[in-house]
N, C-alpha and C positions, 0 to 999 in steps of 0.2 A: 820546194820550200825547205830550207835547212831545218834540221831537228831543233836547233836552239830557238828559232823563230816560233815553231809550233809550241815548244815548251813555254816560251814567254807568253804566247797568246792564251794558252790554257791557264797559266798562273794568273794572268790578267782576269780571266773569267772567274776564277776562284776568289780572288780579292774583290772583284766588283760585286759578286754575289754577297759577300760578307760586308763590304763597306758601302756600296752604293755610290761611290765617288770615282768618276772616270779617271781624273788626273792622278789621284793617289794610288788607285789600283794599277795604272800603267807604270807609274814610277816604281812601285813595289815589285812589279814583274820584271823590271830591268830596263824599261824604255827610258831614253834620255829625257830629263825634265822639260827641255825646250820643245820636244815633240810628243810628249806623253799624252796630252789631251787629244791631239789629232790621231795618234796611233790607236788610242782607246775607242774613239768614235768609229774608226775604220773597222776595228774588230767587232764592235757592236752591230755593224751593218752586215756582217757575214752570217748567213743562216746557220751554219754548223756551230758557230760559237753562241748564237742566240739560243739554240737548243741546249747547249751545255749549261749556259747560265740559268735557263729555266729549270733544268734538272737539279742544279746546285741549290737554287733558291727553295726548292721543294723538300730538300733534305732536312732532317731534324736538326735543330740548333743545339749547340752545346749549352748546357745549363750554366747560366751566369754565375752561380755560386762556385762552380768548378773553375771558371775563368778567373774569378776574384782570388780564389785560393792559389791558383797557378801564378797569378801576378804577385801575390804576397810572397810566395816561395822564391820567385825570381828576385824580388827586392831584398829578401832576407839572406839568400844564399848565392846570389849572382856575383860575378866577378867585376872588378873595376878595370880590367886589363885594357879594354878599348878606350875608356875615358883617359887612362894614363898615357896610352899611345897618342891620343889627340893632344894632350897637355904637353907631352915631351917631344913631339915631332918638331924637327928643325925647320922643315919646309912646310908651307901650307898644303893641306890635303886637297885633292881634287874632289869634285862632287861625287864621283863614283866611289872613291875611297871612303868618303864620309857616309855614303848610303850603306856601306857594308859594316859600319861600326855598330856594336850592340851598346846603346846608351840608355837602355831601359831603366836602369837604376839612377840615372842622372835627373835631378830635379831642376837644375838651372845652370846655364853657361853664360858667363859674361866676359867680354873683352876688357882687360884692365888698361888704364890710361898709359902706363909705362910700357905696354906691350905684354903679350902673354894672355893667358886665360885664367879665369876663376871658375872652378867647377864645384857645384854643390850636389851632394847625393841625397837620395831619400834615406830616412832614418831606419837602419836595419833593426834596431831594438824595437822600434815602434811597429815595424812589419811583423816581427816575431810575436809581439804582444797581441796584435790583431789576429794572427794565426791561432794563438792560444785561445782568444775569445771566441773565434769562429769554431774551433774544435770543441770548446766547452759548451757552446750553445747547441752544436750538433749532437753532442753526447747527451745533454740534458733533454733535447727534443726527442731523441731515440728512447731515453729512459721514460719520458712521459708517455710516449706512444705505447711502450711495452706495458706500463702500469695500466693505461686505459684498456688495452687489449685483455690483460689479465682480469681486470674488474668486470669486463663485459663477458668473460667466460671464453674468450678466444685465446689465440696465441699458441706457441709451441707446446707449452706445458699443460694445456687444457686436456689433451688426450691422456695424459699420465695421471689425471685426477689431482694435480697440484694446484 
């Protein structure tokens, strides 16, 4: 079996463990949309990949707060290069080309009557404001925990008599 097929199957397992959706995981791993579900089912029937999926689903999950922060950072600081490539392309893109585009910061795409596309992006300023709120609440939460620890006689400074 070619290395690329093995890589795609392992990628499918990772995505399936995270998403729980056969078709989406198979497409994300690089299988063609028209055969994605069938390919995914085939992989799920193979014992070695069943074991891999079991191991992956038992792994600790990423804290959703970190995922939210990472998403906000992508919205606030991500580029619009791929969206502009889509907008300015002379020829229609293939499904494979479209699947490789990073359109994370795109909120809406509409086909305009006279031809062309209208692309709307998520608000960068709003993402930055949410990041600031998140950071402020995290800081105030840490401050409150430190205050409670100090009042309870614990914390780093307790040994120094402070």
